[in-house]
C-alpha positions in Angstrom: 93.1 108.3 121.5 91.3 110.7 119.3 88.9 108.8 116.5 90.6 108.6 113.1 88.4 110.6 110.6 87.3 109.0 107.2 84.9 111.7 106.3 84.3 112.8 102.7 85.4 109.5 101.5 83.1 107.7 98.9 83.9 104.3 100.4 82.8 102.9 103.6 85.3 103.1 106.6 85.5 99.4 106.9 86.6 99.0 103.3 89.4 101.6 103.5 90.7 100.0 106.6 90.8 96.6 105.1 92.5 97.7 102.1 95.2 99.4 104.2 95.6 96.3 106.3 96.1 94.1 103.2 98.6 96.6 101.7 100.7 97.0 104.6 100.3 93.6 106.4 101.2 91.6 103.1 103.6 91.6 100.3 101.0 92.8 97.8 101.1 95.5 95.3 98.4 98.1 95.0 97.0 96.2 91.9 96.8 93.0 94.1 94.8 94.7 96.7 92.4 96.2 94.0 91.8 92.6 92.6 91.3 91.1 96.1 88.6 93.8 96.7 87.1 93.4 93.4 86.6 89.5 94.0 84.4 90.8 97.1 82.5 93.0 94.8 84.2 96.2 95.7 85.5 98.2 92.6 88.0 100.5 93.8 91.1 101.7 91.7 94.6 101.1 92.9 95.3 105.0 92.7 92.5 105.5 95.4 94.3 102.7 97.6 97.6 104.7 97.0 95.9 107.9 98.1 94.5 106.2 101.3 97.9 104.6 102.1 99.5 108.1 101.7 97.0 109.9 103.8 96.3 107.5 106.7 99.4 105.4 106.8 101.5 107.7 108.6 98.8 108.4 111.1 98.2 104.7 111.9 101.7 104.1 112.1 102.2 106.7 114.9 99.2 105.3 116.7 100.6 101.7 116.5 103.8 102.9 117.9 102.1 104.4 121.0 100.2 101.2 121.6 103.6 99.1 121.5 105.1 98.2 124.9 108.8 99.5 125.7 111.3 98.0 123.5 114.5 96.2 124.8 117.5 98.3 125.8 119.8 96.3 123.6 120.0 97.7 120.3 121.3 96.5 116.7 122.4 99.0 114.0 122.6 98.1 110.4 122.2 99.5 107.0 121.1 98.2 103.5 121.3 99.3 100.0 117.8 100.1 98.4 117.1 101.4 94.8 115.2 104.7 94.9 114.3 106.3 91.7 117.0 104.4 89.7 119.6 105.5 92.1 121.4 103.9 95.1 120.5 104.9 98.7 121.2 103.6 102.2 118.4 102.5 104.5 119.9 102.8 108.1 117.9 100.8 110.7 117.9 100.2 114.4 116.2 97.1 115.9 116.2 95.5 119.3 117.3 92.1 120.1 113.8 90.8 119.9 113.8 91.8 116.1 111.4 94.9 116.6 112.2 97.7 114.3 113.0 100.7 116.5 113.6 103.3 113.7 114.9 103.7 110.1 116.1 106.3 108.0 116.5 106.6 104.2 119.6 108.7 103.2 122.0 109.1 100.4 125.1 109.2 102.6 127.1 106.6 104.0 129.4 108.4 106.4 129.6 109.4 110.0 127.1 112.0 109.7 124.5 109.6 108.4 125.2 107.3 111.3 125.1 110.1 113.8 121.5 111.3 112.4 120.2 107.8 113.0 121.5 107.5 116.3 120.2 111.1 117.4 116.6 110.1 116.1 116.9 106.7 118.1 118.0 108.7 121.3 115.3 111.2 121.1 112.3 108.9 120.1 112.5 105.9 122.3 111.2 105.7 125.9 114.1 103.5 127.1 117.8 104.4 127.4 120.0 101.9 125.4 122.4 99.7 127.4 124.2 98.3 124.7 124.4 99.1 120.8 125.9 96.2 118.6 127.2 97.1 115.3 128.9 95.5 112.3 132.6 96.6 111.2 131.5 99.6 109.6 133.8 102.6 111.0 131.2 105.3 110.7 129.3 103.8 113.8 132.1 104.1 116.4 132.9 107.6 115.1 129.2 108.7 115.5 129.0 107.0 118.9 132.3 108.8 119.9 130.8 112.2 118.7 127.8 111.7 120.9 129.7 110.6 123.9 128.4 107.0 123.9 131.5 105.0 123.3 130.7 103.1 126.5 127.7 101.5 124.7 129.5 100.4 121.7 129.8 96.6 121.1 131.3 95.2 117.9 132.8 91.9 117.0 131.1 88.7 116.2 128.7 88.5 113.3 126.0 86.5 115.0 125.4 89.4 117.5 124.1 91.4 114.6 121.8 88.5 113.2 118.6 90.3 114.2 119.3 93.5 112.1 120.4 91.3 109.2 117.4 89.0 109.1 114.9 91.8 109.5 116.0 93.0 106.2 113.9 90.3 104.6 110.4 91.7 104.7 111.7 95.0 103.2 113.4 93.2 100.3 110.2 91.2 99.6 108.4 94.5 99.3 111.0 96.3 97.4 110.9 93.7 94.9 107.0 93.6 94.8 106.9 97.4 94.3 109.7 97.2 91.6 111.9 99.6 93.7 111.0 102.9 95.5 110.0 106.0 93.5 111.4 108.8 95.9 113.3 109.3 99.1 110.2 110.7 100.8 107.8 108.0 99.6 110.2 105.2 100.5 110.7 106.8 103.9 106.9 107.1 104.5 106.0 103.7 103.3 108.8 101.9 105.1 107.9 103.8 108.4 104.3 102.7 108.3 105.2 99.0 107.2 107.7 98.8 110.2 104.9 99.8 112.7 102.4 97.3 111.2 105.2 94.7 111.0 106.0 95.2 114.7 102.4 94.7 115.5 101.8 91.6 113.8 105.2 89.9 113.9 105.4 86.6 116.1 108.1 84.0 116.3 105.8 81.2 115.6 108.0 78.4 115.6 109.1 79.3 119.2 105.9 79.4 120.8 102.7 77.3 121.3 99.7 77.3 119.1 97.3 78.8 121.9 100.0 81.7 122.4 99.9 82.5 118.8 96.3 82.9 118.7 96.5 85.1 121.7 99.1 87.4 120.2 97.2 87.4 116.8 94.1 88.5 118.7 96.2 91.3 120.4 97.6 92.5 117.1 94.3 92.8 115.5 92.9 94.6 118.7 95.7 97.1 118.3 95.2 97.5 114.8 91.3 98.2 115.4 92.1 100.8 118.1 94.7 102.5 115.8 92.2 102.8 112.9 89.1 103.6 115.1 
């Protein structure tokens, strides 16, 4: 993996990487990250942190995705309403049955073509072919699957089958409230894509595994972050 270049930046590499980790890993605003760094004697403006996130965030997200193992072939599709620039938009999302975010797409539309666009991205970017796609009762999903010739993968019905997608909305809602809404479609897409990659890397179901396993998973996540930002 080609080293990530932090040249021509006034602050040391470790400061930039730590600021990005704080911002994307936790529900913190830019000003919160600025205060945390100031407590350690590092005076950096929140606008500088914003520029770092805009420049390095998408690159780090792509590197983290390449380091992830292959996802489950069982998919869940769902959408949620987000406020973007004072207007209503729809965030279309796909997760697997382990809760990992596979792809997301911010769109103005809420129709068959919007669902088809998400499915085409999902089919083109994932290394594993889907075995089953669980959806809610929204009619655009079956129509989009029919246009793509994937009716045999369609599985609708009981609400609990889509709980993974529904529950994975919570981190996005937390960030949306913290950021007081997204400012534009492009910035929302860029931030949420990076946030999803970092979330996938550090997410563990701690209530289902032993403490030694949690420590091992956490060490592996930090190793992946270190490799992606090397």
